[in-house]
N, C-alpha and C positions, 0 to 999 in steps of 0.2 A: 788599096783596099785588100795590099798583104794581110795575107791569113785570115779572110773572110770569106763564106762561103755563098754564092748565091741565089733565094729560097724565092720560086716564085709561089704564089699565091692566087687560084684560080676561084670565081666566085659566077654559078651558072645564073646564065639572064635570065634562062629558060624560069626558076626558080620565082620573080617578079621580074616579070618584062615591062613593068611600068616605069622602073626603076630611073631616076633622075641621077644620084650620088651612093656609091660603094665607097668605102673604107676602111683600112682592116687598121684596128684598133687591140691593145693588148698593153702591160704592163713597159712594154719596150717604147709607147706612148702616152704611157702616165693616161690608158683606155680612154682619148682623146679622137672625136671625130675630124675627118676632112683633114691631119696630122698626112696621114699616107692614102688619099686618094689612089682606087683602082681608075684603069681605062676600058674603054671598053673597046673589044677587040672584037670583031665580030657582030655578028648575032649572037655569039654561044656564049661568052663570057668576057666577065670584067678580068683585069688581071693588075699584080703591080710586083714584080720582084726588090727583095731587099738582100742587106746582106746581115749577115750575122757569122759569130765566132764559131769554128766548128765543134761539138761536143755538146750545145744551148738546146735545152727544152722550150720553143716557142710554145705559151700559152697566148690566146687569139682567139675574137670574133670577127665578123663582118660587120659594120653599121651600112643598111640599106635605109638611107632617107630617114633616120631616126632613131629604126627598128634595130637590134642586134641578132642575129643569125650564128649560129654554128655551120664550121665547114663540114657538107654531106660527105666530101671527099679523104678527111682525116679525123684521128681520134680523137675521144674525149676526155674530158677530166673533170671533178667538182668545181668550182667557182665558192667561193668565198659567199657570195650572199642569197646562195642555197641557188643556183642555176649551176650550168653548163659549159664547158668551154672548149674550144677545138684546142688541139695540142699536138706539134711537132718534132720531132728532133731534127736536129743539125747535123748531118754527117761531111763527114772531109769528104774532099771530092779524091 
């Protein structure tokens, strides 16, 4: 994966302790749930690491059992549907 930067996304399980499935959605997977499922990491997090080109701005949300959640740890940007999404910039390593 030359030239790509690992980006780890974490969703706090305390927000939805009963959650069964958490996935990352955004334009990079056409907002399709279950393409990028997060793995449960202990009692505190759901985690996934994806690779993106540096300098890219990632717009995304989490799909939690069919409900859309923004990332409480990142910035926000307006979404075309009248809601907000999370946003993260990919920095060079």
